[in-house]
N, C-alpha and C positions, 0 to 999 in steps of 0.2 A: 309355838311352832310345833307342827305336828310331824312327827318322824315314826318311821316304820321300823319294826325290828322283825325280821322274817315277815310274817303274813299278819302282824298285829300292829295297830295304830296306837299311838300316845301323843297327848297334846299337853305340852309343857306349859302353854300359857293357861290353859285350863287348871293345871296345877296350881300355878301361881295365883290365878284369880280365886280359887278356893281356899287358898292358905291367906289371901289378904282379906276375904270375907270371914273368915274364922274367928271366934271370939268376940272382942270388943269391936267398935267402929273403926279402930286403926289395923286391925287384923292380927295375924301372928307374924313374928319375925322368924326368919329361918331358924334361928336358936330355939325359939319357942316350939316350932315344930319338930326339931331334932329331939328336945326334951319329951315331949309327948310320944314321939314314935319309940325312943327307949323305954319309956315307961310301959307301952304296949308290947314290948317284947323284940323289939327291933333293935339289938344290942349295938349293930356295927352302923346305924344312922349317922350321916355326917353332913355337915354344911355343904361340903363339896360335892356329895351325891346328889343332894337336892338341887344344888345349882346345876348340876349336869343335866337333871331331869327337866328343870324349868327352862333351860336354854336349849334343849332338843338335842345334846350331844350324847345322851344316853337314855335308854328306856329301862324302867323298873322290872325286875323279875315278877312273874305273877303272884307270888306271896307277898312281896313289897308292895305291889299295886294295891292289893287288899287291904293291908295295913294303912298306906296312905290314904285310901278313900276312907276308911272307918274313922281314922283320926280327924279328917276334916269334915266328917260328917255328909259324906257325898258318895257316889257310887264309882266303882271301876269304870263303867261305861261313860260316864261324865267327864272322866279324865282322859278318855280316848280321844274324843273329838268326832267319834263315829256315832251317828244317829242310829237307834236301835233297829230300825228295818234296813241299814246298810250294813249292819255288822255280819261278819264272817265266822265261820266255824272256829277259827283260830282266835278271835276276838272273845267270842263266848267263854272258850276254855281259859284263856287268860283272864278275864273278869271273874272268873271262878276261882282264881288263884292255883291254878295246876299247870304243872309242867307238862310237855308232852308225854314224858315218861309216866307221870302219876295218871293222866287221864287214860293212856293206853291200857292200863290195867283194868279200868273200868269196862273196857270192851273185849279184853280177852285177846288183844293182838298187840304187835310190837310198835314202838315209837315211830318207827319208818313208816308203818302202815297207816298209823293215825295221820302222819304229816302228809301221806298222799292223800288220805281221805280229805284232809283240809284243803289241800291245793288243787285237786284234780276231782274231788267227789268220787272217787272210786274206792269201793269198800273192797277188803281183802277177799280174794278168790276163796269160794266156800262158807266164808263167813255168812254172806247174805242168805244163803239156803239155809243154814242152821239156826238163824236168829231173826226170822221174818223180814228179811230184806231191809230196804231203806227206813220202813216204819219201825222195825226193831232197832236200828241204830238211832233214829230221831229219838224214840222213847228213852232209851239208855243214855244218850247224851243231855235230855233234859234233866234227868235225875242227877248225873255226874256234875252238870254245870249249873245246878240249881235254878232251872228257868223252865219255861212252858215248852210242850212240843211244837207249838206254833211259832215261837222264837227260833227254835232249832231248825224247822223245817224252811223257814225264811231264809236262815243263813245257809242253809244247804242249797237251796235255790239260787242264791247269789253265788256260791262256788260254781255251781254247774253253769249258770249264765256267763260266768267269766271265761270258762274253759271253751265255750262256743265261739270266742272270737277268733 
């Protein structure tokens, strides 16, 4: 089941499928995945948390999504259920393991300004003039999110298209 948290998608069935593909032919149990997540540094990992993710009643925070993907040998994008060309800016940030506060620091503006960019495609007043406009944002976002400018540009375009409706 795909669920949205804010502007970010997560697919619990993709998580379950990745868990069942992991390891040997029987896949990993929830307990095995919890053990591996704890070994990877996620001290608070529990069966209940994973069940919530798989059932679609909750969505992992960005840093947890990255740990889940690494433990399962997949990508955060694969766990989102969103094809790369349909990704939004918030998806890219989430896949990079960054909260809005963390990512906003990369751009030198507030969390609220970043969320406005993600939802409406509107850069903060004055920022565009001092940072090469949209191209400057795309370049910085590519670095911050560990992806290419082309992927960021496509996500930016998706946001702008969604606001035209």
